C-alpha positions as CSV (number, residue, x, y, z in Angstrom):
1,M,-1.4,7.9,-14.6
2,A,-3.1,7.9,-17.7
3,K,-5.4,5.1,-18.4
4,P,-7.1,5.7,-21.8
5,G,-4.5,8.3,-22.9
6,Y,-3.0,11.9,-23.1
7,G,-0.3,10.3,-21.2
8,K,2.9,12.5,-21.2
9,R,6.0,11.5,-23.1
10,S,9.2,13.8,-23.2
11,A,10.8,14.5,-25.8
12,P,14.3,13.9,-26.4
13,G,17.4,16.5,-26.3
14,Q,15.6,18.8,-23.7
15,Q,18.1,21.4,-21.7
16,P,18.9,21.1,-18.2
17,R,16.1,22.5,-15.7
18,T,16.5,26.2,-14.6
19,R,14.9,28.8,-12.6
20,D,14.4,30.6,-15.6
21,D,12.4,28.1,-17.6
22,F,9.3,29.4,-19.4
23,S,10.1,33.1,-17.9
24,F,9.0,34.4,-21.4
25,L,5.5,33.0,-21.0
26,P,2.4,35.0,-19.2
27,I,2.0,34.0,-15.4
28,R,-1.0,31.2,-16.2
29,E,0.8,29.6,-18.8
30,R,4.4,29.7,-16.7
31,Y,2.6,28.0,-14.1
32,V,0.9,25.4,-15.9
33,A,4.3,24.5,-17.7
34,G,6.1,24.4,-14.9
35,F,3.4,22.1,-13.3
36,V,3.6,19.6,-16.2
37,D,7.4,19.7,-16.6
38,C,7.7,18.3,-13.2
39,L,5.0,15.6,-13.9
40,P,6.3,11.6,-14.6
41,D,6.0,10.2,-18.3
42,G,2.8,8.3,-18.4
43,A,1.1,11.1,-16.3
44,A,-2.6,12.1,-17.2
45,M,-2.3,15.4,-19.5
46,S,-6.2,15.7,-20.1
47,V,-7.8,19.2,-19.5
48,K,-9.8,17.4,-16.5
49,Q,-7.0,15.7,-15.0
50,L,-4.6,18.9,-14.8
51,A,-7.9,21.0,-13.7
52,K,-8.4,19.0,-10.7
53,Q,-4.5,19.0,-9.6
54,L,-4.5,22.7,-10.4
55,P,-7.2,24.8,-8.2
56,L,-6.2,28.3,-9.3
57,Y,-7.3,27.5,-12.8
58,G,-10.6,25.8,-14.7
59,Q,-10.8,23.6,-17.3
60,Q,-11.1,26.4,-19.7
61,A,-8.5,28.3,-18.5
62,I,-6.1,25.1,-18.8
63,S,-7.1,23.9,-22.4
64,T,-6.2,27.9,-23.2
65,A,-2.9,27.6,-21.6
66,L,-2.1,24.0,-23.3
67,K,-2.9,25.8,-26.6
68,A,-0.6,28.6,-25.9
69,L,2.4,26.2,-24.9
70,S,1.6,24.2,-28.1
71,V,2.0,27.6,-30.2
72,A,5.2,28.3,-28.1
73,G,6.6,24.8,-29.3
74,H,6.6,23.1,-25.8
75,L,4.0,20.4,-26.9
76,R,2.1,18.4,-29.4
77,R,-0.4,15.8,-28.8
78,V,-0.8,12.4,-31.1
79,R,-2.8,9.5,-31.6
80,C,-1.2,6.0,-31.4
81,S,-2.6,2.9,-32.2
82,V,-1.8,-0.1,-30.0
83,G,-2.6,-3.6,-29.5
84,A,-2.8,-6.6,-31.9
85,G,-5.7,-8.4,-34.0
86,D,-9.3,-7.3,-32.8
87,E,-8.2,-5.9,-29.9
88,T,-6.3,-2.8,-31.9
89,R,-7.5,0.7,-30.3
90,W,-6.2,4.4,-30.2
91,V,-4.4,6.2,-27.1
92,F,-3.7,9.6,-26.9
93,R,-0.2,11.1,-25.8
94,T,1.4,14.4,-25.4
95,F,5.1,14.9,-26.2
96,W,6.5,17.6,-24.1
97,S,9.4,19.2,-24.5
98,R,10.8,21.9,-21.8
99,T,13.0,23.3,-24.4
100,A,10.6,24.8,-26.9
101,R,11.0,23.6,-30.8
102,D,9.7,24.9,-33.5
103,N,7.5,23.4,-36.7
104,E,9.9,21.6,-38.4
105,W,11.6,19.8,-35.4
106,W,8.4,18.4,-34.1
107,A,7.6,17.1,-37.8
108,A,11.0,15.5,-38.1
109,Y,10.6,13.9,-34.6
110,L,7.3,12.9,-35.1
111,A,8.1,11.1,-38.3
112,T,11.2,9.2,-36.7
113,E,8.9,8.0,-33.7
114,N,6.2,6.9,-36.3
115,A,9.1,5.1,-38.4
116,S,10.2,3.5,-35.3
117,R,6.6,2.3,-34.2
118,T,5.6,1.3,-37.9
119,A,8.8,-1.2,-38.2
120,S,8.0,-4.6,-37.7
121,P,10.4,-6.4,-34.8
122,T,13.0,-8.3,-35.9
123,A,15.1,-10.3,-34.0
124,A,18.1,-9.0,-32.1
125,P,21.2,-8.5,-34.1
126,Q,24.0,-10.9,-33.1
127,A,27.0,-9.7,-31.5
128,P,30.3,-9.7,-33.7
129,S,32.5,-12.6,-33.0
130,A,36.1,-12.5,-33.4
131,P,37.3,-13.8,-36.9
132,A,37.9,-17.5,-37.1
133,E,40.8,-19.0,-38.4
134,P,40.3,-20.2,-42.1
135,P,39.5,-23.8,-42.4
136,A,42.4,-25.7,-43.7
137,P,41.6,-26.7,-47.7
138,A,40.2,-30.3,-47.9
139,A,42.8,-32.5,-49.8
140,V,42.0,-33.2,-53.4
141,P,42.0,-36.8,-54.3
142,Q,44.5,-37.5,-57.3
143,Q,42.1,-37.8,-60.3
144,R,42.4,-41.1,-62.3
145,T,41.6,-41.5,-65.8
146,V,38.2,-43.3,-66.0
147,P,38.2,-46.4,-68.5
148,D,36.3,-46.7,-71.5
149,P,33.3,-48.6,-70.3
150,A,33.3,-52.2,-72.0
151,P,30.8,-53.0,-74.2
152,A,27.6,-54.8,-73.0
153,P,26.6,-57.8,-74.2
154,E,24.4,-58.4,-76.7
155,T,21.1,-59.1,-75.4
156,A,17.5,-59.6,-76.6
157,P,15.5,-56.3,-77.0
158,A,13.4,-55.5,-74.2
159,A,9.6,-55.1,-73.9
160,P,8.1,-52.0,-74.5
161,T,7.0,-50.2,-71.4
162,P,3.4,-49.2,-71.3
163,A,2.7,-45.2,-70.9
164,P,1.8,-44.3,-67.4
165,T,-1.9,-43.5,-66.9
166,T,-3.0,-40.2,-65.6
167,A,-5.4,-39.8,-62.7
168,P,-8.4,-38.7,-63.7
169,S,-9.4,-34.9,-62.7
170,P,-11.6,-33.6,-60.2
171,A,-14.1,-32.2,-62.8
172,Y,-13.9,-35.5,-64.6
173,L,-14.7,-37.4,-61.2
174,A,-17.7,-35.1,-60.4
175,L,-19.1,-35.6,-63.8
176,A,-19.0,-39.5,-63.4
177,E,-20.5,-39.1,-60.1
178,L,-23.5,-37.7,-61.5
179,G,-24.8,-41.0,-62.3
180,R,-24.6,-42.4,-59.2
181,R,-26.6,-39.6,-57.6
182,D,-29.5,-39.5,-59.8
183,I,-29.7,-41.7,-62.9
184,R,-31.2,-39.3,-65.2
185,L,-28.0,-37.9,-65.6
186,A,-25.9,-41.1,-66.2
187,L,-22.9,-40.3,-68.2
188,S,-20.7,-42.6,-70.3
189,A,-16.8,-42.1,-70.4
190,D,-16.9,-40.0,-73.4
191,D,-19.7,-37.6,-72.2
192,C,-17.5,-37.0,-69.2
193,A,-14.4,-36.5,-71.0
194,A,-16.2,-34.0,-73.4
195,L,-17.7,-32.1,-70.7
196,E,-14.5,-32.3,-68.6
197,P,-13.5,-28.4,-70.0
198,Q,-16.7,-26.9,-68.5
199,A,-16.6,-28.6,-65.4
200,A,-13.0,-27.9,-65.0
201,A,-14.0,-23.9,-65.6
202,W,-16.4,-24.3,-62.3
203,F,-13.8,-25.3,-60.3
204,A,-11.1,-22.8,-61.5
205,R,-14.0,-20.3,-59.7
206,G,-13.6,-21.6,-56.5
207,V,-16.3,-24.5,-56.1
208,D,-15.8,-28.1,-55.2
209,A,-17.2,-31.2,-56.4
210,E,-20.4,-31.1,-54.0
211,Y,-21.3,-27.9,-55.0
212,L,-21.0,-28.9,-58.8
213,I,-23.1,-32.1,-58.4
214,A,-25.7,-29.9,-56.2
215,A,-26.2,-27.8,-59.0
216,L,-26.4,-30.1,-61.8
217,T,-28.9,-32.2,-59.9
218,A,-31.0,-30.0,-58.7
219,G,-34.8,-29.6,-59.6
220,L,-34.4,-32.3,-62.6
221,P,-37.3,-32.9,-64.5
222,A,-39.2,-36.3,-64.7
223,Q,-37.5,-37.5,-67.5
224,V,-34.0,-36.6,-69.1
225,D,-34.0,-37.5,-72.9
226,C,-30.4,-36.9,-73.6
227,P,-28.3,-36.6,-70.4
228,P,-25.1,-34.8,-72.1
229,R,-26.9,-32.3,-73.7
230,F,-28.9,-31.6,-70.1
231,V,-25.7,-31.4,-68.5
232,R,-23.7,-29.1,-70.9
233,R,-26.8,-27.0,-70.8
234,R,-26.6,-26.5,-67.5
235,L,-22.9,-26.2,-67.1
236,T,-23.3,-23.2,-69.3
237,D,-26.4,-21.5,-67.6
238,K,-25.5,-22.1,-63.9
239,I,-21.9,-21.3,-63.8
240,P,-20.9,-19.3,-60.9
241,P,-19.3,-15.9,-60.6
242,R,-15.4,-16.1,-60.0
243,L,-14.7,-16.4,-56.2
244,P,-11.3,-17.4,-54.7
245,T,-10.3,-20.7,-54.0
246,E,-10.1,-19.9,-49.9
247,P,-12.0,-17.5,-48.2
248,A,-10.2,-14.6,-47.0
249,R,-8.7,-15.2,-43.4
250,P,-8.5,-12.3,-41.0
251,N,-5.1,-11.0,-40.4
252,T,-4.3,-11.9,-36.7
253,G,-1.1,-10.2,-37.0
254,T,0.1,-7.2,-34.9
255,P,-0.9,-4.2,-37.3
256,A,1.8,-1.6,-38.0
257,P,1.6,1.0,-35.1
258,R,1.0,4.7,-36.3
259,I,1.3,8.1,-35.0
260,L,-1.2,10.6,-36.0
261,M,-0.9,14.1,-34.9
262,E,-4.0,16.1,-33.6
263,C,-5.1,19.8,-33.0
264,T,-4.2,20.8,-29.5
265,D,-7.4,22.5,-29.2
266,C,-10.4,20.7,-31.0
267,G,-8.6,17.4,-31.1
268,R,-8.9,17.2,-35.2
269,P,-6.5,14.8,-36.5
270,G,-4.1,15.0,-39.3
271,Q,-0.5,15.5,-40.4
272,P,1.9,17.5,-38.9
273,E,2.5,19.5,-41.8
274,A,-1.4,20.5,-41.8
275,L,-1.1,21.1,-38.1
276,P,1.6,24.2,-37.5
277,D,2.1,24.8,-33.9
278,G,-0.1,22.3,-33.0
279,L,-3.4,23.7,-34.1
280,C,-5.7,23.3,-37.3
281,R,-6.6,26.2,-39.5
282,P,-9.8,27.2,-37.2
283,C,-8.3,27.1,-34.3
284,R,-5.0,28.7,-35.0
285,A,-7.3,31.5,-36.5
286,A,-9.1,31.8,-33.5
287,H,-5.9,31.8,-31.3
288,A,-4.7,34.6,-33.5
289,E,-7.7,36.7,-33.4
290,G,-7.5,36.4,-29.5
291,H,-4.4,37.5,-29.3
292,Q,-5.5,40.9,-31.2
293,A,-8.3,41.8,-29.5
294,G,-10.4,40.9,-26.5
295,P,-10.5,41.9,-22.8
296,P,-7.5,40.7,-20.6
297,D,-7.7,37.7,-18.7
298,P,-9.0,38.4,-15.0
299,T,-6.4,36.3,-13.3
300,D,-3.8,38.3,-15.0
301,I,-5.7,41.8,-13.6
302,A,-5.7,40.2,-10.3
303,A,-1.8,39.2,-10.1
304,V,-1.0,42.6,-11.4
305,K,-3.1,44.0,-8.7
306,A,-2.0,42.2,-5.7
307,H,1.9,43.0,-7.1
308,M,0.9,46.4,-7.2
309,A,-0.5,46.2,-3.9
310,N,2.8,44.8,-2.5
311,L,4.7,47.4,-3.8
312,R,2.7,50.2,-2.0
313,D,3.0,48.3,1.3
314,L,6.7,48.1,0.7
315,L,6.6,52.1,0.1
316,K,5.0,52.6,3.2
317,A,7.4,50.6,5.1
318,P,9.9,52.7,7.1
């Protein structure tokens, strides 16, 4: 079974297995396709693992055969993101179809698979229950005419209610605290009220009272002749840059799973539309050139010679 990836995943809607499956393929590709088709889902599909289980061919031959099977429409390799939080990683899977599929089918299938993995899990839908009988209408009490309220007796005028006092703002409290931290910056109530808008601008940029007080009291001269003017100057010159009120929290939720197709030959990732036949442009061009010219495969030559020798032996038989 595949641990890091390249595990086999069977595509849906395949035709039943028959003896004529892959009959149109060359001998090597037919042999590799028949072996892969019998593997269970989750089995290792890397070139190295397949070469270990198929002693007739080496890794290079297996890689070439898988590329030909991709062009024939039997497989596509993809990358899938799995895990949650900091443990997210990419695994590699090979979707296999005994029935050859064209590029449009593979693109639609991978898009559906990607959408199903990207959708966040929701609660299971509840089974529909039988319609309950409608509840009986509640009895409406008989309405009565509300009598006019009786005139209230004359009373003495109430004393005026004092207006509620509002709590001082954090900026005002921070300015009032300056004199307690350092007597050289003692401010009156009127001074705090006049400087409150400037101090509030600091709080709006994400700082707290301790930050404001430390910035205003740091490095004071030996004598401050006019504390209000000195504080006003520092509030203007040392205002911090805009910062969020809370630090950005890391996203601990499960990331949306994604599927990214990759070239069957070189592993370059891309969208299905950019990888027709499961190959990127350079690999597709090299595959086309290999079919146009080049010496025949030695394995195919040996198979043909063995077949001809068998025919000669049959002709010599009485």
